C-alpha positions as CSV (number, residue, x, y, z in Angstrom):
1,M,-5.3,-17.3,15.0
2,I,-5.6,-16.9,11.1
3,K,-2.6,-18.9,9.4
4,I,-2.1,-18.4,5.5
5,E,0.3,-21.3,3.8
6,H,1.3,-20.6,0.5
7,L,-1.3,-18.6,-1.1
8,K,-2.0,-18.3,-4.9
9,K,-4.6,-16.8,-7.0
10,E,-4.2,-16.5,-10.7
11,Y,-6.5,-15.2,-13.3
12,P,-6.2,-16.0,-17.0
13,N,-4.4,-12.7,-17.7
14,I,-3.0,-12.0,-14.5
15,T,-1.6,-13.3,-11.0
16,P,-2.3,-10.7,-8.2
17,L,-0.7,-13.2,-5.2
18,K,1.8,-15.3,-6.3
19,D,3.0,-16.7,-2.6
20,V,1.4,-15.7,0.3
21,S,2.6,-17.1,4.0
22,V,2.2,-15.2,7.0
23,E,0.0,-15.9,10.6
24,I,-2.3,-13.1,11.8
25,H,-2.6,-13.4,16.1
26,D,-5.8,-12.7,17.5
27,G,-6.1,-9.0,18.0
28,D,-3.8,-7.8,15.3
29,V,-5.3,-4.9,13.7
30,I,-3.1,-4.9,10.2
31,A,-3.5,-2.4,7.6
32,V,-2.6,-3.5,4.1
33,I,-1.2,-1.1,1.5
34,G,0.3,-0.5,-1.2
35,P,0.2,0.3,-5.3
36,S,-3.1,-0.5,-7.3
37,G,-3.5,-3.7,-8.8
38,T,-0.8,-6.1,-6.2
39,G,-4.0,-8.4,-4.7
40,K,-4.8,-6.3,-1.8
41,S,-8.3,-6.9,-1.9
42,T,-8.0,-10.1,-3.3
43,L,-5.8,-11.0,0.0
44,L,-8.8,-10.4,1.6
45,R,-11.3,-12.1,-0.8
46,C,-9.4,-14.8,-1.0
47,M,-9.4,-15.2,3.0
48,N,-13.5,-15.7,3.1
49,L,-13.5,-17.7,0.2
50,L,-15.4,-15.1,-1.7
51,E,-12.0,-15.5,-4.1
52,K,-11.4,-18.9,-4.4
53,P,-7.8,-20.0,-4.1
54,T,-5.7,-21.1,-7.0
55,A,-3.5,-22.9,-4.6
56,G,-2.7,-22.9,-1.3
57,R,-4.2,-23.2,2.4
58,I,-6.1,-21.0,5.4
59,W,-6.7,-21.7,8.7
60,V,-9.0,-19.8,11.0
61,N,-8.2,-21.2,14.6
62,D,-8.0,-24.8,13.5
63,T,-10.5,-25.3,11.2
64,E,-8.7,-25.0,7.2
65,I,-11.2,-23.0,5.7
66,T,-9.7,-24.4,1.8
67,D,-10.6,-27.9,2.8
68,R,-13.5,-28.8,0.4
69,K,-15.2,-30.3,3.1
70,C,-15.1,-27.0,5.6
71,D,-18.6,-25.5,6.2
72,I,-17.4,-22.0,5.0
73,S,-20.8,-20.4,6.1
74,K,-20.3,-21.2,9.5
75,V,-16.7,-19.8,8.8
76,R,-18.0,-16.6,7.6
77,Q,-20.2,-16.2,10.2
78,K,-17.4,-15.3,12.6
79,M,-15.5,-13.2,9.7
80,G,-17.1,-10.3,8.7
81,M,-16.8,-8.2,5.7
82,V,-17.5,-4.5,4.7
83,F,-17.2,-3.5,1.2
84,Q,-16.5,-0.5,-0.5
85,S,-19.9,-0.6,-2.0
86,F,-22.2,-0.8,1.4
87,N,-24.5,-3.7,-0.4
88,L,-27.2,-2.8,2.0
89,F,-30.7,-3.7,0.9
90,S,-32.9,-0.8,-0.5
91,H,-35.8,-2.1,0.0
92,L,-35.3,-2.1,3.9
93,T,-35.2,0.1,6.6
94,V,-32.0,0.7,8.6
95,I,-32.6,-1.1,11.4
96,E,-34.0,-4.2,9.3
97,N,-30.6,-4.6,7.5
98,I,-29.2,-4.7,10.6
99,M,-31.6,-7.6,11.9
100,L,-32.1,-9.4,9.3
101,S,-28.6,-11.4,8.9
102,P,-29.0,-12.3,13.1
103,M,-32.3,-13.6,13.0
104,D,-31.6,-15.6,9.5
105,L,-28.2,-17.4,10.6
106,L,-28.0,-17.3,14.3
107,G,-31.5,-18.0,15.4
108,K,-32.0,-15.0,17.4
109,S,-35.3,-13.5,18.4
110,K,-37.2,-10.5,16.4
111,Q,-36.8,-8.3,19.7
112,E,-33.4,-9.3,20.4
113,A,-32.2,-8.0,16.7
114,Y,-33.8,-4.8,17.4
115,D,-32.1,-4.4,20.6
116,E,-28.7,-4.9,19.8
117,G,-29.1,-3.3,16.3
118,M,-30.1,0.1,18.0
119,R,-27.2,-0.8,20.0
120,L,-24.7,-0.8,17.4
121,L,-27.0,1.9,16.1
122,R,-25.5,4.1,18.9
123,I,-22.1,3.1,18.7
124,V,-21.7,4.2,15.0
125,G,-23.9,7.5,15.8
126,L,-26.7,6.8,13.8
127,A,-29.5,5.6,16.4
128,E,-31.9,8.3,14.7
129,K,-31.6,7.1,11.3
130,A,-33.1,3.6,12.1
131,L,-36.2,3.5,10.7
132,N,-35.1,5.6,7.6
133,Y,-34.3,3.7,4.1
134,P,-30.6,3.5,2.8
135,D,-31.4,5.9,0.0
136,E,-32.3,8.6,2.7
137,L,-28.8,8.5,3.6
138,S,-25.1,10.0,2.7
139,G,-22.9,7.5,1.5
140,G,-20.6,8.1,4.8
141,Q,-23.6,7.2,7.2
142,K,-24.1,4.1,4.5
143,Q,-20.7,3.1,5.6
144,R,-21.4,3.2,9.2
145,I,-24.5,1.3,8.6
146,A,-23.0,-1.4,6.9
147,I,-20.3,-1.7,9.7
148,A,-23.6,-1.9,12.4
149,R,-24.4,-4.7,10.2
150,T,-21.4,-6.6,10.1
151,L,-21.3,-6.5,13.9
152,A,-24.6,-7.7,14.6
153,M,-22.9,-11.0,14.0
154,D,-20.6,-11.0,16.2
155,P,-17.5,-11.6,13.8
156,D,-13.9,-12.8,15.5
157,V,-12.4,-11.0,12.8
158,I,-13.4,-8.1,10.5
159,L,-12.4,-7.4,6.7
160,L,-12.8,-3.9,5.6
161,D,-12.1,-3.3,1.6
162,E,-11.0,-0.2,1.6
163,P,-14.0,1.1,3.7
164,T,-13.8,5.3,2.8
165,S,-12.5,4.8,-0.8
166,A,-16.1,5.4,-2.3
167,L,-16.9,8.5,0.0
168,D,-16.8,12.1,-0.5
169,P,-13.4,13.7,1.4
170,T,-15.9,15.4,3.7
171,M,-17.3,11.5,4.9
172,V,-13.8,9.9,5.3
173,G,-13.4,11.1,8.9
174,E,-17.2,9.9,10.3
175,V,-16.2,6.4,8.5
176,Q,-12.9,6.5,10.3
177,A,-13.4,7.4,13.7
178,V,-16.0,4.4,14.0
179,I,-13.2,2.1,12.6
180,R,-11.5,3.8,15.2
181,T,-13.4,2.7,17.6
182,L,-13.6,-1.0,17.0
183,A,-9.8,-1.2,16.8
184,K,-9.8,-0.9,20.0
185,T,-12.2,-3.8,21.2
186,G,-9.6,-6.1,20.6
187,K,-11.4,-7.9,17.5
188,T,-9.2,-9.0,14.9
189,M,-9.0,-6.6,12.0
190,M,-7.6,-6.1,8.2
191,I,-8.1,-2.9,6.4
192,V,-7.2,-2.1,2.6
193,T,-6.3,1.7,2.6
194,H,-5.1,3.7,0.7
195,E,-4.9,6.3,3.5
196,M,-1.5,5.9,4.8
197,Q,-1.7,8.5,7.8
198,F,-5.1,6.4,8.8
199,A,-3.2,3.2,8.3
200,R,-0.2,4.5,10.9
201,T,-2.3,5.9,13.4
202,I,-5.0,2.6,13.7
203,A,-2.7,-0.3,12.9
204,N,-0.2,-2.4,14.9
205,R,0.7,-4.2,11.8
206,I,1.1,-2.7,8.4
207,F,1.5,-5.0,5.6
208,Y,3.1,-3.8,1.9
209,M,1.9,-5.6,-0.7
210,D,3.9,-5.8,-4.2
211,E,5.7,-8.1,-6.1
212,G,2.9,-10.7,-5.6
213,G,2.5,-11.1,-1.8
214,I,3.1,-9.3,1.3
215,Y,6.7,-7.4,0.5
216,E,7.1,-6.3,3.9
217,D,5.6,-6.6,7.0
218,G,6.4,-4.5,10.0
219,T,5.3,-2.0,13.0
220,P,3.8,1.2,11.6
221,E,6.9,2.9,12.9
222,Q,9.6,0.7,11.2
223,I,7.3,0.6,7.8
224,F,6.8,4.4,7.5
225,E,10.1,5.4,8.7
226,H,12.9,2.8,8.5
227,P,11.3,0.7,5.6
228,R,14.0,-2.4,4.9
229,R,13.2,-2.8,1.3
230,E,13.4,-0.9,-2.0
231,N,9.9,-0.6,-2.8
232,T,8.3,0.0,0.3
233,R,10.6,2.8,0.6
234,R,9.5,4.5,-2.9
235,F,6.2,3.9,-2.2
236,I,6.1,5.3,1.6
237,R,7.8,8.3,0.7
238,K,5.9,9.0,-2.9
239,L,8.9,8.4,-5.0
240,K,9.0,8.8,-8.5
241,V,11.8,6.9,-10.4
242,L,13.8,6.9,-13.6
243,E,15.9,4.3,-14.3
244,L,19.1,4.6,-17.3
245,T,21.4,2.3,-18.1
246,I,24.3,2.9,-20.1
247,A,26.4,0.1,-21.8
248,S,28.2,1.7,-24.5
249,R,30.0,4.8,-24.8
250,D,28.3,5.4,-27.9
251,Y,25.2,5.3,-25.7
252,D,22.0,7.2,-26.8
253,F,22.9,11.0,-25.6
254,L,20.0,12.7,-27.1
255,G,17.5,9.7,-26.5
256,M,18.3,9.6,-22.7
257,A,17.9,13.5,-22.5
258,G,14.6,13.0,-23.6
259,E,13.5,10.5,-21.1
260,I,14.8,13.0,-18.6
261,E,13.0,15.6,-19.8
262,A,9.4,13.4,-20.1
263,Y,10.3,12.2,-16.5
264,C,10.3,15.5,-15.4
265,H,7.4,16.9,-17.6
266,K,4.9,14.1,-16.4
267,N,5.7,15.0,-12.8
268,Q,5.3,18.4,-13.2
269,M,8.4,19.4,-11.8
270,A,9.7,23.2,-11.4
271,P,11.6,24.5,-14.6
272,K,14.7,25.2,-12.7
273,L,14.9,21.5,-10.9
274,A,14.2,19.8,-14.2
275,N,16.9,21.6,-15.9
276,R,19.5,20.9,-12.4
277,I,18.6,17.1,-13.0
278,Q,19.1,17.0,-16.5
279,L,22.8,18.6,-16.1
280,A,23.4,16.5,-12.7
281,F,23.0,13.6,-15.1
282,E,25.0,14.7,-18.3
283,E,28.0,16.2,-16.2
284,S,28.2,13.0,-13.7
285,V,28.3,11.2,-16.8
286,Q,31.0,12.3,-18.8
287,M,33.0,12.6,-15.2
288,I,32.7,8.5,-14.7
289,L,32.3,7.2,-18.2
290,P,35.4,8.4,-20.0
291,R,37.4,6.3,-16.6
292,L,35.9,3.4,-17.2
293,E,37.6,0.2,-18.6
294,Q,33.9,-1.4,-19.5
295,P,31.2,1.3,-19.9
296,R,29.0,-0.2,-17.1
297,L,26.5,2.5,-16.0
298,Q,23.2,3.0,-14.4
299,A,21.7,6.4,-13.1
300,V,18.8,6.5,-10.7
301,C,16.5,9.4,-10.2
302,E,14.0,9.4,-7.5
303,Y,11.6,12.4,-7.5
304,A,9.3,12.8,-3.9
305,E,6.4,14.6,-4.3
306,V,6.0,15.4,-0.9
307,S,9.1,17.6,-0.4
308,E,9.7,18.4,-4.4
309,S,13.6,17.2,-4.2
310,A,15.4,14.8,-6.3
311,E,18.7,13.0,-6.2
312,W,20.3,11.0,-8.6
313,I,22.0,7.9,-7.3
314,I,24.7,6.9,-10.0
315,G,26.2,3.6,-9.9
316,Y,29.4,2.2,-11.9
317,G,31.3,-1.0,-12.0
318,G,35.3,-1.3,-12.1
319,T,38.1,-1.0,-9.5
320,R,36.7,1.8,-6.4
321,M,36.9,5.1,-7.8
322,D,35.6,8.4,-6.0
323,V,34.9,10.8,-8.6
324,T,33.8,13.6,-6.2
325,A,37.8,13.4,-4.7
326,A,39.4,13.0,-8.1
327,G,37.0,13.5,-10.8
328,D,37.1,16.3,-13.8
329,D,37.6,19.8,-11.5
330,L,35.2,21.5,-14.5
331,S,32.6,19.3,-14.0
332,L,32.7,18.7,-10.1
333,A,32.3,22.6,-9.9
334,L,29.3,22.6,-11.9
335,L,27.8,19.6,-9.8
336,K,28.6,21.5,-6.6
337,G,26.7,24.7,-7.9
338,E,23.6,22.5,-9.1
339,T,23.6,19.7,-6.0
340,E,22.9,20.0,-2.4
341,S,25.5,17.2,-1.7
342,M,27.7,14.9,-3.5
343,D,28.4,11.5,-1.3
344,Y,30.7,8.1,-3.1
345,A,30.3,4.8,-1.4
346,W,31.4,1.8,-2.1
347,Q,29.7,-1.8,-1.9
348,E,31.4,-4.7,-2.2
349,G,29.9,-7.2,-3.9
350,A,27.1,-5.3,-5.7
351,A,26.7,-5.4,-9.5
352,Y,27.4,-1.3,-9.9
353,P,29.8,-1.2,-6.8
354,N,30.7,2.5,-7.0
355,Q,27.7,4.7,-5.7
356,L,28.0,8.4,-6.4
357,S,24.3,10.0,-4.5
358,L,23.4,13.2,-5.8
359,K,20.9,15.5,-3.8
360,I,19.5,17.9,-6.2
361,R,20.0,21.5,-5.4
362,R,15.7,22.7,-4.7
363,P,14.8,26.0,-6.6
């Protein structure tokens, strides 16, 4: 088991990991996902002390590896890492690359290391490349060799840092197939990946990283089908979000219209959808704002790239006021023409308790 307590890693200009506490159980296969720059690779590198944590403690079984007295070289023998860039020795053959560490660090004989190396090459489907040099291999083949080299140390834990990100798309499948085979062996694995379908099918746990830590931890079904937290939901559904806040009746209408236009253009929306998004904002605000004693309104537009659909979620203050039932007739008629549905909800205690959801009609 791996236990992490209050892990922090900061650099001069950024702190990717602010406070990470988690337990990883034997046999877990964990996919680590999230936007770029949220500390996914940093977490893996801190776990085997390739990056020294700024603060916090890490245990591997009963050994605290962040203790200065710990022999980290021994810990790393049981915690293998597969990098994006393969890191093979170009002057050694494939089999020599695999034999090197078991002979130097585990004291295996040349014959033992060779026999085990050939067995691992057969597992990754590259036994016929044993006497080739890395420069003679494709990117996918190099990564499979790198995985075999990691396995030669018989680690209890395997860390894979975006193992397919440097590969041509045609080579990704062959590496993923090897990793899927490994995931069935019972070894503990953590895989940083941007391949969502791969993460969903291979892992029993998903870490979604954001805001300096593990923002959400759950099963693939939970994370991909029923995310509990807002940033997770937006990331999984590939939502592009625009937020506008109005705190005055004399708000900059033209400026906000320009923001909406730029948002639609940036996300390459169909012109008809962009027009409907603009019109829905204008009509709903003109319908709601005059009825508020204090002009407090927040409008959030969410555009889903996959389905090419958009929705406005407009929150406003004051007492309960369902504008879908008692709004301006002309504005309501225009909104109904541009939307698939209009739903109102009251959220007691929220900053904007009145919530109007407008699903924009797709072209």
